[in-house]
Legacy VTK file of the C-alpha trace (Angstrom):
# vtk DataFile Version 3.0
C-alpha trace
ASCII
DATASET POLYDATA
POINTS 64 float
65.820 59.980 14.265
62.859 61.107 12.230
62.434 60.519 8.534
62.789 64.260 7.973
66.106 64.287 9.832
67.345 61.428 7.674
66.355 63.231 4.476
67.974 66.474 5.683
71.223 64.708 6.507
71.244 62.885 3.173
70.610 66.113 1.293
73.236 68.008 3.330
75.724 65.318 2.333
74.713 65.846 -1.297
73.743 62.200 -1.684
71.001 60.496 -3.628
69.060 57.667 -2.026
71.367 55.251 -3.847
74.481 57.157 -2.712
73.392 57.192 0.926
72.570 53.493 0.758
76.032 52.698 -0.581
77.659 54.875 2.038
76.069 53.062 4.985
75.784 49.598 3.445
72.055 49.111 2.940
69.798 48.702 -0.084
68.371 51.888 -1.644
64.882 50.528 -0.899
65.782 50.588 2.808
66.546 54.325 2.668
63.273 54.879 0.805
61.352 52.928 3.448
62.993 54.877 6.264
62.302 58.223 4.606
58.665 57.295 3.940
58.175 56.142 7.530
57.337 52.609 6.370
60.048 51.148 8.635
61.838 52.593 11.668
65.570 53.294 11.506
67.485 50.900 13.763
69.778 52.336 16.429
72.963 51.067 14.798
72.085 52.758 11.505
70.882 55.901 13.259
74.280 56.244 14.936
76.059 55.596 11.650
73.961 58.239 9.891
74.484 60.768 12.691
78.244 60.168 12.471
78.049 61.017 8.762
76.204 64.222 9.658
78.874 65.186 12.195
81.551 65.268 9.499
83.149 68.687 8.986
81.242 70.873 6.556
77.934 69.029 6.848
75.070 71.168 8.059
71.681 69.434 8.063
68.709 71.767 8.038
67.041 72.021 11.407
63.408 72.774 12.124
62.357 76.340 11.304
LINES 1 65
64 0 1 2 3 4 5 6 7 8 9 10 11 12 13 14 15 16 17 18 19 20 21 22 23 24 25 26 27 28 29 30 31 32 33 34 35 36 37 38 39 40 41 42 43 44 45 46 47 48 49 50 51 52 53 54 55 56 57 58 59 60 61 62 63
């Protein structure tokens, strides 16, 4: 998962950095680090985030 995909999913869910962090059980700083590319997103969290994106009514923006 790229940092842009993460941001798109978070925004499609209508969540702030803090809201996304609460939803998946990490610190807000972790989301910020993932979105900035400072740290890679681990596979477990990537799957968790993708599951959130697969919820009905969630449509992350894809590449143009």
